[in-house]
N, C-alpha and C positions, 0 to 999 in steps of 0.2 A: 424378566427379559421380554422385550417387545418383539417376539418372533414373527407375528403376522405382518407387522409393519416392515420388519427387516426383509422378510421374504418378498414383500410387495415390491420393494425397490431393487433388490438383487435380481429379481426376475421381471423387471419392468417391461422389457420388450415383449415377452410372452403374454404378460397380463394385458398390455395395451392392445396386442393383437386380438385377444379374446374379449376386450372391453370390460374386464372384470374389476379394474381399479381406476376409476376416473381421476382419483387424487394423484396417482402416479403419472398419469398421462399429462397432467398439468405441470409437472416438473420438467424443465428443459433437460434434454438428454445430457448436456455437459455437466449438469449438477446432480445426476442420479447417484453417483458414487458417494458424494458428500451427504446426500439425503439419507442413504443407507447407513452411513456412519452416525449421523445425528440420531436416527431412530434406534440405534443399538446402544447398550450401556457403554459408558466411558467417563473419564474424569471431566469435571465441570469446565476447566480452562479450555480443554480441547473442544468441548461441545459449544461453549460460548463462541469460539472462533468459527465454528461451523455455522452457527446461526447468522453471523455476520456475512459469511460467504453465501448463505441461502436467502439473503434479504430480497432477492428478486423472485422468490417462490413463496409469496405470502399465504397461499392456500395451504401449503404444507405446514407453515409455522402456525397458522390458525388451528389446524387440526391437532397439532401437538400440544398447544398451550394448556388446555384444561387438565390433561393428565400428566403434565411434566412435573416430576418430583423435586427437581432442583430449583431453588429460589434464584440462583444466579442465572440459570438458563432462562427461566421465566422472565426475569428482568430484561435480559437481552432481547427476547422475543418481543416483549412489550415495547422496548425502545425502538426496534426495527419496524414493527407494525405501526407504531404511532406516527410514522412519517407518511402514511398512506391514508387518504381521506375517503373512505367508503363506508356505507351504512353497516356492512358486516363487521368491519374493523371497529367502528365506534361501539357497536353492541358488545364485541369481545372486550374492549377496554372497560366498558361499564360493568361487565361481569367481574373483571379483575378487581375493580374498585370495591365491589360489594363482597367478594368472596375469597380473595387470595389470602392464604394464611400468613404471608409475610407482609407487614405494613409498608415496608419500603417499596415493594412491587405495587401495592395499591396506590401509594402516593405518586409513583412514576406514571401509572396508568391514568390517574386523575390529571396530572400535568399534561400528558400527551393528549388526552381527550379535550382539555381546555384549549390547547393550541389548535387542534383540528376544528373545533367550533369557531374559534376566532378566525381561522382561515376562511371558513364558509361565510362569515359576516364580511370579511374583507372583499370577497368576490362580489357581494351585493353592492358594497360601497364603490368598488371599481366601476361597475356598470352605471351607477349614479353619476360618477365623475365624468364618464364618457359623454353623458347627455347634458352636462352642466353648462349654464351660461358663463361667459368669462367672469362676470362680476360675482358669481357664486363659487368659483373655484377655490379662492383662498380659504374660505370657511370649511369647505369639504376637504380640501387638501390637509388642513390641520387635523381634522378627524381621521383622515387616512393615515397620517403619521402615527397617531395613537394606536390605531388598529393594527398597523404593521408591527409595532413594538409588542403588542399583545400576541399577535400571531407568531412572533419569534420567541414567545415564552418569557418575556422580560417584564418585570414590574418597574417601569421607568416613568417618572413624572414627565408630562409633556414639556414642561419648561426646560428640561435637560437637553432637549433638542435645539432650543433657541440659540443661535450663534451670537457671540459677543460682537460689538462693533469691530470693524477691521482694525488691526494693530500692526505695528512694524517690528520685525525681528532684527533688522539692520537698516541703517539709513540709505536713502536713495543715492544712486550714483556710485556706490562702493561695490567692489567685487565680493562675491559670496561663494563659500564652499559648503556643500550640504552632504551629509551622510544619509543614505536611504537603504532600508532593509526591512524585511518582514519574515514571518513564520519562524519564530525563534524561541518562545518562552516554554522550553521543555526541560531545561536543566541538563541537557546532553553534553557530551564532550565536544560535539560540533558547535553548540551554542557558545560554550566557553572559549573555544578556539577562535570563533568569529569575533566575539567581544574583545578578546585580547588583540586580535589583528586590527580592529577599529581603533583601539587605544594606541597601538604602535604607529598607525598611520597619522593619527591626530597629533602625536608628539613631533612628527616630522613636518607635517603640513596641516595646521590646525583647521578643524571644522568650525563654522560659525554656529551651526545647529544641525539637528537630524530630523528626519521624518520617518515614522514607522508605518509599515504597510499591512498591519493587522496580524491576527493570530499571535497576540502578545503573550498569551498564557494558555497552555494546553493542560488538560483536555477540555476543561469547561470554564475557562476564565478564572476570576477571583471571587471568593465568597464574600469579601467585604474589604474596605480600605485598610483594615488591620490584619488581613490574612498574612500568616507568617511567611508565606512564599514570596511576598514582596521583597524581602531581604535577599533571599538566595537567587531569585530569578530576575530581579531588577537592580536593587541597590548595589549588591556586591559586584555586578558585572558592568553596569553602565554609569553609575554615579561617578566612578573614577575619571571618566572622560570629561566630565564637568561642563557639559553644554546642555542647552534645552533640547528636549526631544518632543517634537510635535506629533502627537499620536493619532492614528486612525485604528478603528476596530475591525476585527475579522469575525468569521463565523464561530470560531472557538471562544471568542470573547463574549458571545451571546449564549454560551453553553449552559448557563444556569440563570435562574430568574434575576438574581441580584448582581450579577457580574457587570453589566454595563454601568449601573450606578456606582459600583465599587471603583471601577476604573476612572469614571468622571470625578468622583470625590477625592481620589488619591492625589489629584492635582494640587489640592490644598495642603498636602502633607510632604510633598517631595520637592527637592531643589532642582530636579531635572525633568520630571514627568509633566507634560503639558497636554491636557485634554479638556479644554474649556466647555465643549459641547460636542454632540455627535457630528456636527458639521461646523466649519468655521473657515475664515480666510485671513491671510496676513501678507504683508509685503516684506521684501528683503532685497536691498539693492535695486536692480532693474527688473525683478521678478515679483509676481504675485502667486501665492500658493493657496490652493483650495483643498481642504481636507473633507472627504465625504465618507459616509457609512454605506458601503455597498451591500452589506448583509441586510440592512433594513432600508434599502432604497425605496423612496416613496414620492408621491406627487409634491408634497411640500418641499422636500429637498430639491427636486427638479426645478421648481419655480424659483427657489432661492439661488441655485447655482446658475441658472440661465440669466437671472437678473444681475448677479455679481460679475459674471463674465462680460455681460453687455456694458456694465459701468466701468470695468477695469481699464485703466490707461497704461498698465505696465507693459514693458517691452516683451516680457516672457510670461506666459500664463501656464502654470503647472498644476495639474489636478492629480490628487492621489487618493487611493483607497485600497481595499483588500482584493476584490475579485478582478481578474483581468477582463478586458473586453474581448480581445483575441489572444489565443495561446495555442502553442503546439505541445504543451505539456500534458500531464495525465488527465487534468480536468477538461482541457480544451476551451473553446469559446464559451462565453457566458451569454446565452441567448437573450435573457431579459435585459442585460446592459446594452447589447447591440440595438435592441428595440427602444429602450427608454433613455439611455445615457449617451450613446454615441451621437445621436442627432444634436444634442446640446453642445457637445465638445467639438464636433467637426467644424473646421474653419474658424473656430473661436479660441481654442486652446492649442498650445504648442506640444505638450507632452502629457501623457497619462501614465502614472506609475502605479503598479499593483504588485501583490504578492500571490498568495494562495497556491500557486505552483511552487514546489520546493526546488526551484532551479533559477537560472539567470537567462533572460531573453531580451532581445530587441527585435521588434516586428515592423514590417514595412508600413510606412505612414499612409494615411488617407487624408486628403484635403489639408495637408500641413500638420496633422496630428500624429505624433510618434507614440508608439506603445512600448513601454519598458516593464519588465518583470524582474524584481529583485527579491526572490523568496529563499535565499540561501542562508538565513540568519541563524539557523541552529537546529530546526526540526529535521528529521531524516530526509536527506535529499533523494530525489527520484530520477530515474533515467529519462532522457528526452531525446527525441529524434527531430532534427530540423525539418520544417515543412515549407510550403510555398510562400508563406509570409515571413519566414525567418531571415533576419540579417545577422543574428547571433543567437546561439542556443548552447548552453553549457550546464551540465549536471555538476554542481559544485557548491560547497559552502562558500560564502563570500558576501559582498555588499557592493553597492553602487556609490559613486561620488559624482556630484553635480558641481561643476564650476561655472558660475553664472557671471557673465560680463555684459555690458550694454549691447554689444553686437554679436555675442556668441553664447551658446549653452553647450558645454562639453559634458558628456556622460561617460564615465569610465567604470568598468567592473574589475574587482580584485578578489583573489581567493584569500584563504587564511594565512598564506605565506607572503601576502602582499605582492604576489605575481600579477602583473597586468594581464587581464584576459581579453579585454575588448575596449575600444574607444570610439566614440562617434561625436562629431561636433555639428550642431545646428547653427546657422548663421542668419543674420538679418542685416 
């Protein structure tokens, strides 16, 4: 029993006043009760959850790691610490690689250390790009794209990023109906209910195709194109709808090194799954769609997207990916996309569709760019409170429907009972 540690946290205010326990002083007051529980004996499942709750107290986790007897708890500590890039944490990960009695913990530490080192290299390349001449940017941007994939922990050949030539999903001039949803691949009752609702809607008012908004498979994507979960989490639920699904990837799809390649290669095995590259564009009726990878957003993707938007002559330009630019949900705004993506889209695109938040939203437009979130595809929904940008906000399983005509773009949200929740029409 770790009595000294337990006493340290139970008596934290007194110890802090006396200055006897600097480790306790570094734990925020709101976390001290959980810290005391973590340092006391308990079952592995409970203590793993406590590690997750204490991820914002890395000094505490570092101090516990060497003497922690549970491999499950050590693995969770390594996973949480491996997201923070400091010399002390890199040294701790190196020690785990060399000495941990559980090889699975050593392998995870090796993976986390590799990612942290890749992130350090990425910062160097970022600085070089900021100083680059315009004629040098394409070469450096291509290397930046490779570095981002490595920093995300993926073993993904560079040519998997290369988009195919623009293609058509439906001839110009025709009306188009599109299904849009994200955050779904969890096998929950909510996912099954949402998928069945999509099928019922399709039988009444057929979709031409669908776009997915990432987090296709929880918790860590797919192990390969033959992963048995393809059947239960994709084929059984969405193949019956019988339409092409044009995919984008989310953070969970980058959860293991082989997952991005697995999802790309599955395109060649499936009658419905379409992910030809990490970024691509296609036309349908009077719209052009641009699928991007916000989890691995990089300079090469930015150059490509800016160029494609500039060249597009479509009446409606619709960009989609996983992370929202603005949101009043649990995660909130994505600062990096406000800096790097929003300037490319503003006054060029008409709508940006995202997931990541497990809810449904429409946010106030900027320079003609509307922001929609359709993250009710099946992963656990989260509460949401409308904010200053909200035009619509709902915590619900469900999906969005886009009806595209030459002079109008109607976006509607439905729940799993096909109850209409919200409708908004853009016109030109």
